C-alpha positions in Angstrom: -84.7 -48.6 35.1 -85.4 -44.9 34.3 -84.3 -43.8 30.7 -82.8 -40.7 30.2 -84.1 -38.0 28.0 -81.5 -36.6 25.6 -80.9 -34.2 22.3 -78.2 -35.2 20.3 -76.9 -33.9 16.9 -74.5 -36.6 15.9 -74.5 -37.9 12.2 -77.0 -40.4 11.1 -75.5 -44.0 10.5 -76.9 -46.4 7.9 -78.0 -50.0 9.4 -78.9 -53.1 7.8 -82.2 -52.9 5.8 -85.1 -55.3 5.8 -86.6 -56.2 2.8 -90.4 -56.0 2.3 -91.7 -59.3 2.2 -94.5 -58.3 0.0 -97.8 -57.0 -0.9 -100.9 -59.1 -0.4 -102.2 -60.1 -3.8 -105.2 -58.7 -5.2 -105.7 -55.5 -7.6 -108.2 -52.8 -7.3 -111.0 -53.2 -9.6 -113.6 -50.7 -8.3 -113.7 -47.4 -6.7 -115.7 -47.7 -3.3 -118.5 -45.3 -3.1 -116.9 -43.2 -0.4 -113.7 -43.2 -2.0 -115.4 -41.7 -5.2 -117.2 -38.9 -3.0 -113.8 -37.7 -1.6 -111.4 -38.4 -4.4 -113.7 -37.3 -7.0 -113.5 -40.7 -8.8 -110.0 -39.8 -10.2 -107.4 -43.0 -11.1 -104.5 -40.9 -11.4 -101.5 -41.7 -9.7 -100.8 -40.1 -6.4 -97.2 -39.4 -6.5 -96.3 -36.7 -4.3 -95.5 -38.1 -0.8 -94.8 -36.3 2.6 -93.5 -38.3 5.6 -94.9 -36.9 9.0 -93.5 -38.0 12.4 -96.2 -36.8 14.8 -94.5 -36.2 18.1 -95.8 -35.2 21.8 -94.2 -35.1 24.9 -97.2 -35.5 27.3 -98.1 -39.3 27.3 -100.1 -41.2 30.1 -97.8 -44.4 29.5 -94.4 -42.8 28.9 -93.7 -38.9 29.6 -91.5 -37.2 27.1 -91.1 -40.7 25.1 -89.8 -39.1 21.9 -86.5 -37.5 23.7 -85.7 -40.8 25.3 -81.9 -41.8 25.1 -81.6 -45.2 22.9 -77.8 -45.7 22.9 -76.7 -42.2 22.8 -79.5 -40.6 20.5 -83.4 -39.3 21.0 -85.3 -41.9 19.9 -87.0 -39.0 17.8 -83.9 -38.9 15.8 -83.2 -42.4 15.1 -86.9 -42.7 13.4 -85.9 -39.6 11.4 -82.5 -40.7 10.1 -84.4 -44.1 9.3 -87.1 -42.5 7.7 -84.9 -40.3 5.6 -83.5 -43.3 3.7 -87.2 -43.9 2.1 -87.2 -43.6 -1.5 -90.8 -42.4 -2.0 -90.6 -39.6 0.4 -90.5 -36.0 -1.5 -90.3 -34.5 2.0 -90.1 -35.5 6.0 -91.1 -33.3 8.7 -91.7 -33.7 12.4 -95.1 -32.4 13.9 -95.0 -31.6 17.3 -96.9 -29.5 20.1 -93.7 -29.1 22.4 -91.2 -26.9 22.3 -88.4 -29.2 23.8 -89.1 -31.8 21.0 -89.0 -29.1 18.3 -85.5 -27.6 19.6 -84.2 -31.2 19.6 -85.2 -32.0 16.3 -84.1 -28.8 14.7 -80.7 -29.5 16.4 -80.2 -32.8 14.3 -81.6 -31.2 11.1 -85.1 -32.1 11.0 -87.9 -29.6 9.5 -90.4 -29.0 12.2 -94.1 -28.0 12.2 -95.5 -26.7 15.5 -99.3 -28.0 16.0 -101.8 -27.6 18.5 -102.3 -29.4 21.8 -105.6 -30.3 21.2 -104.9 -32.9 18.4 -106.8 -35.9 19.8 -104.4 -38.7 18.0 -101.4 -38.8 15.6 -103.5 -38.7 12.4 -105.1 -35.1 13.5 -101.8 -34.0 14.2 -100.5 -35.1 10.8 -103.7 -33.4 9.1 -102.8 -30.0 10.8 -99.3 -30.3 9.9 -100.4 -30.9 6.1 -102.6 -27.9 6.3 -99.3 -25.9 6.9 -96.8 -26.9 4.6 -96.5 -25.0 1.5 -96.7 -27.6 -1.0 -99.3 -29.8 -1.7 -99.1 -33.7 -1.4 -101.1 -36.5 -2.7 -100.0 -38.8 0.1 -99.0 -38.7 3.6 -97.5 -41.0 5.7 -97.7 -41.0 9.4 -94.4 -42.7 10.7 -94.7 -43.5 14.2 -91.7 -41.9 16.4 -91.9 -44.8 18.7 -90.6 -47.4 16.1 -86.8 -46.1 15.6 -86.0 -49.3 13.9 -88.5 -48.6 11.3 -87.2 -49.9 7.9 -87.3 -47.3 4.8 -88.6 -50.2 2.8 -91.8 -50.4 4.7 -92.3 -46.8 4.5 -92.0 -47.3 0.7 -94.1 -50.4 0.7 -97.4 -48.5 2.2 -97.0 -45.7 -0.1 -97.0 -47.9 -3.2 -99.7 -50.2 -1.7 -101.8 -46.8 -1.7 -100.8 -45.8 -5.2 -102.0 -49.2 -6.6 -104.9 -49.4 -4.7 -107.4 -46.4 -5.9 -110.4 -47.4 -4.0 -108.3 -47.2 -0.9 -108.0 -44.4 1.3 -105.6 -45.8 3.9 -102.9 -48.2 4.0 -100.6 -49.8 6.6 -98.3 -52.8 7.2 -98.2 -55.9 9.6 -95.5 -58.5 10.4 -95.7 -61.9 12.1 -97.0 -61.9 15.9 -94.6 -63.6 18.2 -96.5 -65.9 20.4 -95.4 -64.0 23.5 -97.1 -60.8 22.5 -100.6 -62.5 21.7 -102.3 -61.1 24.7 -100.4 -58.0 25.3 -102.9 -55.3 24.6 -100.1 -52.9 23.8 -99.4 -55.0 20.5 -102.4 -54.5 18.2 -103.7 -57.4 16.0 -105.1 -57.5 12.6 -107.1 -59.6 10.2 -107.6 -59.0 6.3 -109.7 -60.3 3.4 -108.4 -62.4 0.8 -107.9 -59.3 -1.4 -105.4 -57.7 1.4 -108.0 -55.2 2.8 -108.4 -54.9 6.5 -111.1 -56.3 8.3 -110.5 -55.4 11.9 -107.9 -54.4 14.4 -107.8 -55.3 17.9 -106.0 -55.1 21.5 -107.1 -58.8 21.9 -105.9 -61.9 19.7 -107.7 -62.1 16.7 -108.8 -64.7 15.4 -109.8 -65.9 18.8 -110.3 -69.9 19.0 -112.7 -71.7 21.2 -109.8 -73.3 23.4 -108.7 -69.5 24.2 -105.2 -70.3 23.8 -102.8 -69.3 21.0 -102.5 -71.6 17.9 -99.0 -72.0 17.1 -100.3 -73.1 13.2 -102.1 -70.1 12.8 -100.5 -67.0 11.3 -101.3 -64.0 13.7 -100.6 -60.6 12.3 -99.3 -57.6 14.3 -100.2 -54.0 13.3 -97.0 -51.9 12.7 -98.0 -48.0 13.3 -97.1 -46.7 10.1 -99.6 -45.8 7.9 -100.1 -43.6 5.0 -103.4 -41.8 3.7 -104.9 -40.2 0.8 -104.5 -36.5 1.3 -108.2 -35.7 0.4 -109.2 -38.4 3.0 -107.0 -37.1 5.7 -108.5 -33.9 5.5 -112.1 -34.8 6.2 -110.8 -37.7 8.7 -111.0 -35.2 11.7 -114.5 -34.1 10.9 -115.7 -37.9 11.2 -117.5 -38.7 14.6 -115.9 -41.2 17.1 -117.5 -44.6 16.3 -118.2 -47.3 18.7 -115.4 -49.6 17.9 -112.7 -46.8 17.9 -113.9 -45.9 21.4 -114.0 -49.3 22.8 -110.4 -50.6 21.3 -108.8 -47.0 21.6 -107.8 -47.7 18.0 -108.1 -44.7 15.5 -108.0 -47.1 12.3 -111.1 -48.6 13.3 -113.2 -45.3 12.7 -111.9 -45.7 8.8 -113.1 -48.9 8.7 -116.3 -48.2 10.5 -117.1 -45.6 8.1 -117.0 -47.8 5.3 -113.5 -46.9 3.9 -111.0 -49.3 2.3 -107.8 -49.8 3.9 -104.9 -51.6 1.9 -102.6 -53.9 4.2 -99.1 -55.0 3.3 -97.2 -57.8 5.0 -93.6 -57.4 5.9 -90.7 -59.1 7.4 -89.7 -56.8 10.3 -88.2 -57.3 13.9 -90.8 -55.0 15.4 -89.4 -53.1 18.4 -92.1 -50.2 19.3 -91.3 -48.4 22.6 -94.5 -48.4 24.8 -93.4 -48.0 28.0 -90.0 -47.3 29.8 -89.3 -50.9 30.0 -89.1 -51.4 26.3 -85.9 -49.2 25.8 -83.8 -51.8 27.7 -85.1 -54.5 25.4 -84.3 -52.3 22.2 -81.0 -51.2 23.7 -80.0 -55.1 24.0 -81.4 -55.9 20.7 -79.6 -53.2 18.7 -76.5 -54.4 20.8 -76.7 -58.0 20.1 -77.5 -57.0 16.2 -74.5 -54.4 15.9 -76.9 -51.8 15.2 -75.6 -47.9 16.4 
């Protein structure tokens, strides 16, 4: 099946919200050296929040993915409409380097910031967009455009997690991993410590036991693409050199961990439906029909 690329200006419709399951226990009690250096040691609550949806047309796995038709609306529009329901966001923008995407987004009422083609990933695109915004923000939420059923409660959850952890510069979300996704490299796995800080991310199954098989009793965690950053850290992120683990796994969040920064993780109940390949479109449309999601 070859998904159609469309642009629709139809009105948003509210769908059933999922409730954030909870934030991992553990309050921050000390400011890490790296965080102190770049955050100035301040424990002031990071209050002003902007959500940024990075979107590019070129993709090695799925050309034109943001404009793909999902039950009559482009995927980027569905992501925008869900994100607008988050109560912690003071502002929401789409950051793109493609005029077709920009024109589509303006058509359904989104604010758009044009960014350069040289951005190597969504984090760098968010940073460039942040510099072009007129107002200053304390937290930037990177909302992946390929999760069209993202729940606003998850956005609010990662924001609140970062606000509650002054020693962290980054926060993200995970959900339970389905056994059938255990060895899918497009489904990124995560492990955390007992205070809810990320230890590692991998495209492989982690932890990996001696049998080489999925342990049905173990609570494996699937990383959801949404992540939030302290805005001061986001400004220095592009200047950090690529790291070995980041390059080997092709996961940008590993550069944060390899450089010694703390990343807070929350666990949520969420039926993850990321769109990584054209085949995923049919799967997500079937799910939406079965659950009466328009």
